[in-house]
C-alpha positions in Angstrom: 215.7 181.8 -71.0 218.3 184.5 -71.5 219.6 184.8 -68.0 221.6 182.5 -65.8 220.7 184.4 -62.7 217.7 186.7 -62.0 217.4 188.7 -58.8 214.2 190.5 -58.0 213.6 192.7 -55.0 216.1 190.6 -52.9 216.2 191.6 -49.3 218.0 190.4 -46.2 217.9 191.9 -42.7 220.0 191.2 -39.6 218.0 192.7 -36.8 217.8 196.4 -37.5 220.6 196.3 -40.1 219.5 195.8 -43.8 222.4 194.0 -45.4 220.7 193.7 -48.8 218.0 196.2 -49.6 215.5 195.3 -52.4 218.2 194.7 -55.1 217.5 193.8 -58.7 219.9 192.5 -61.4 220.4 189.8 -64.0 223.4 187.8 -65.1 223.3 186.8 -68.7 224.2 183.3 -69.8 227.9 182.7 -70.6 229.1 186.1 -69.3 231.6 187.0 -66.6 229.7 189.2 -64.2 231.6 191.2 -61.6 230.1 192.0 -58.2 232.0 194.8 -56.5 231.6 196.7 -53.3 233.4 197.9 -50.2 233.5 195.8 -47.0 230.1 195.5 -45.5 228.3 196.5 -48.7 226.3 193.3 -49.0 228.4 191.3 -51.4 228.9 188.2 -49.3 225.3 188.2 -48.0 224.1 188.3 -51.7 226.3 185.4 -52.7 225.3 183.4 -49.6 221.7 183.8 -50.6 222.3 182.9 -54.3 224.2 179.8 -53.3 221.6 178.6 -50.9 223.6 179.1 -47.7 221.1 181.5 -46.1 217.5 182.5 -47.0 216.4 186.0 -48.0 213.7 187.9 -46.0 212.1 189.0 -49.2 212.3 188.9 -53.0 213.2 186.1 -55.3 216.3 184.7 -57.1 216.6 182.1 -59.7 219.6 180.1 -61.1 219.1 178.9 -64.6 215.3 179.2 -64.0 215.3 177.3 -60.7 213.9 179.3 -57.8 216.5 179.1 -54.9 213.7 178.8 -52.3 211.3 176.5 -54.1 213.9 174.3 -55.9 217.1 174.6 -53.8 218.5 171.2 -54.7 218.1 171.7 -58.5 219.7 175.1 -58.2 222.7 173.8 -56.1 223.2 170.9 -58.5 224.1 173.2 -61.4 226.5 175.6 -59.5 229.9 175.4 -57.9 231.2 177.9 -55.3 234.8 178.9 -54.5 234.5 181.1 -51.4 237.4 183.3 -50.4 238.3 181.2 -47.3 237.8 177.8 -49.0 240.2 175.0 -48.4 240.8 171.5 -49.7 240.7 168.5 -47.5 244.3 168.7 -46.3 244.6 165.0 -45.3 243.7 163.8 -48.8 245.8 163.9 -51.9 244.9 166.2 -54.8 243.5 163.2 -56.7 241.5 162.0 -53.7 240.0 165.5 -53.2 238.7 165.4 -56.8 237.4 161.9 -56.6 235.5 162.7 -53.4 233.8 165.8 -54.9 233.0 163.8 -58.1 231.4 161.0 -56.0 229.4 163.5 -53.8 228.0 165.1 -57.0 227.2 161.7 -58.6 229.7 162.0 -61.4 230.4 158.5 -62.9 233.8 157.1 -61.9 235.3 157.0 -65.4 234.0 160.5 -66.2 235.4 162.0 -62.9 238.7 160.4 -63.5 239.0 161.8 -67.0 237.9 165.2 -65.9 240.3 165.2 -63.0 243.3 164.3 -65.2 242.3 167.1 -67.6 241.9 169.7 -64.9 245.1 168.8 -63.0 247.0 169.2 -66.2 245.3 172.6 -67.0 246.3 173.9 -63.5 249.8 172.3 -63.7 249.1 170.0 -60.7 249.2 166.7 -62.4 252.7 165.8 -61.2 251.5 166.5 -57.6 248.2 164.6 -57.8 249.4 161.9 -55.3 250.7 164.5 -52.8 248.6 165.5 -49.7 247.0 168.9 -50.0 248.5 169.7 -46.5 251.9 170.3 -48.2 250.5 172.6 -50.9 251.3 176.3 -51.1 248.4 178.8 -51.0 248.6 179.1 -54.8 248.5 175.3 -55.3 245.6 175.0 -52.9 243.6 177.7 -54.7 244.2 175.9 -58.0 243.1 172.6 -56.5 239.9 174.2 -55.1 239.1 175.5 -58.6 239.7 172.1 -60.0 237.3 170.7 -57.4 234.7 173.3 -58.4 235.1 172.7 -62.1 235.0 168.9 -61.9 231.2 168.9 -61.8 231.1 171.1 -65.0 228.8 173.7 -63.3 226.6 175.9 -65.5 227.3 178.8 -63.0 230.5 179.2 -61.1 230.7 181.6 -58.1 234.2 182.9 -57.4 235.0 185.1 -54.3 238.5 186.7 -54.6 239.9 183.8 -56.6 243.4 185.3 -56.9 243.7 187.0 -53.6 247.2 186.7 -52.1 248.6 184.7 -55.0 251.9 185.3 -56.9 251.7 186.8 -60.3 252.2 183.5 -62.2 249.5 181.7 -60.3 247.0 184.6 -60.5 247.6 184.8 -64.3 247.0 181.1 -64.7 243.8 181.3 -62.8 242.5 184.3 -64.8 243.4 182.5 -68.1 241.6 179.4 -67.0 238.5 181.4 -65.9 238.4 182.9 -69.4 238.8 179.5 -71.0 235.9 177.9 -69.1 233.8 181.0 -69.7 234.5 180.7 -73.5 233.4 177.0 -73.2 230.0 178.1 -71.8 230.3 178.5 -68.0 228.7 181.6 -66.5 231.0 183.2 -64.0 229.9 185.3 -61.0 233.0 187.0 -59.7 233.3 188.9 -56.5 236.5 190.8 -56.1 238.2 193.9 -54.5 240.8 193.8 -57.4 239.6 196.5 -59.7 242.2 195.7 -62.4 241.1 192.1 -62.3 237.5 193.0 -62.7 238.4 195.3 -65.6 240.3 192.6 -67.4 237.8 189.8 -66.9 234.3 191.1 -66.6 231.7 191.6 -69.4 229.6 193.6 -67.0 230.0 194.9 -63.4 227.5 195.6 -60.6 228.7 197.9 -57.8 226.8 197.4 -54.5 227.1 199.8 -51.5 225.1 199.8 -48.3 223.0 196.9 -49.6 221.9 198.8 -52.7 223.0 198.5 -56.4 224.8 201.8 -57.2 225.5 200.9 -60.9 225.5 198.1 -63.4 227.3 198.4 -66.8 230.3 197.1 -68.7 233.6 198.4 -67.4 234.3 200.8 -70.3 230.8 202.4 -70.1 231.2 202.9 -66.4 234.5 204.6 -67.0 233.3 206.8 -69.8 230.2 208.0 -67.9 232.5 209.6 -65.3 233.9 212.5 -67.3 234.8 214.4 -64.1 237.3 211.6 -63.3 239.5 212.3 -66.3 243.0 213.1 -65.1 246.3 214.6 -66.0 249.4 212.8 -64.7 252.8 214.6 -64.6 256.3 214.0 -63.4 259.1 216.5 -63.2 262.9 216.1 -63.0 262.8 217.3 -59.4 260.5 216.4 -56.5 257.4 218.6 -56.4 254.6 218.4 -53.8 251.0 218.7 -54.7 250.7 222.0 -52.7 253.4 223.6 -54.8 251.4 223.4 -58.0 249.4 226.5 -58.9 245.7 226.3 -58.1 243.5 225.6 -61.1 239.8 226.0 -60.8 239.2 223.0 -63.1 241.1 220.6 -60.8 238.7 218.7 -58.5 241.4 216.6 -56.7 245.2 216.3 -56.8 247.3 213.6 -55.3 250.9 212.3 -55.3 251.4 208.8 -56.7 255.0 207.7 -56.5 257.1 210.2 -58.4 254.0 211.5 -60.3 251.2 214.0 -59.5 247.7 213.1 -60.6 245.2 215.9 -61.2 241.5 215.1 -61.7 239.7 217.4 -64.1 237.0 217.6 -66.8 239.2 220.2 -68.6 242.6 218.4 -69.3 243.6 221.1 -71.8 243.4 223.9 -69.3 245.3 221.9 -66.6 248.1 221.0 -69.1 248.6 224.6 -70.0 248.9 225.5 -66.3 251.4 222.7 -65.7 253.6 223.9 -68.6 253.5 227.5 -67.4 254.5 226.3 -63.9 257.4 224.2 -65.2 258.7 227.2 -67.1 258.5 229.6 -64.2 260.2 227.1 -61.9 262.9 226.0 -64.4 261.6 222.4 -64.2 261.8 219.8 -66.9 258.7 217.7 -67.6 259.7 214.0 -67.7 256.2 212.7 -68.6 252.8 214.3 -69.1 249.7 212.1 -69.9 245.9 212.6 -70.0 244.1 209.6 -68.6 240.6 208.2 -68.8 239.0 207.2 -65.5 240.0 203.9 -64.1 237.5 201.5 -62.8 238.9 202.1 -59.3 238.2 205.9 -59.8 234.6 205.2 -60.7 234.2 202.7 -57.8 235.5 205.2 -55.2 233.3 208.0 -56.7 230.1 206.0 -56.6 230.9 204.9 -53.0 231.6 208.5 -51.9 228.5 209.8 -53.6 226.3 207.3 -51.8 227.8 208.2 -48.4 227.5 211.9 -49.3 231.3 212.5 -48.8 
């Protein structure tokens, strides 16, 4: 068995609305698989189906070979889920939260105690293990929830926006820990709006829009396929608006980003020559001039717009 998750023709309707429309994809064992899409695209519905919260109206899905409809208990026993709005039991201590989860999943007492000590140290919560979760910051609660999810040593870990709203240090710690557990063999299914996070973490990415899979590939391949999303970024010693730059037939879009202007083109050389000519004619000094490959965010927006017909 090569795949941790297999989805075939999966469909879910809510009345006349098709939330998930006959989608197909596989998640390989021991990979970090990103699942991206705009609000209302079908991400949450898909995850709720895969984790056994709701039933599909058609199609099949398996977790490590276990059909989620025919063997729901076996499938749920080998996964852990950290939904975006998850919370720990606030009237229990960090330690009690972990012991409760371990007991619910049938983890032997000595084993769950050992794992809890290890996880709390990994997430820098060991000194706060006897404190009530009620008094934890959002970052501390998020780390505790991840500890709870990992205590059972799941084969597949579902994460929905795991670093949303966290400070830089907490987000980095969580990303590093996700990488470590993935290296140790855990398959990660990551849903996020954070394109940079997906680019840093994921082996492959699926982009879903209007209930359909728009693309599946590794981040670098997705970026390189979109040659029209190459760009030239320039900044001058004086403020220049986008409208002041000369029109170039090879520029598909231009926008101001801070003190820089970004010009999308599949002919960077031509655009650079135009910029240099303009700077000379206006007695401007070029502070920086860079050619850029498409970002994952560029690709994401392009795919979403193409689907909508924008």
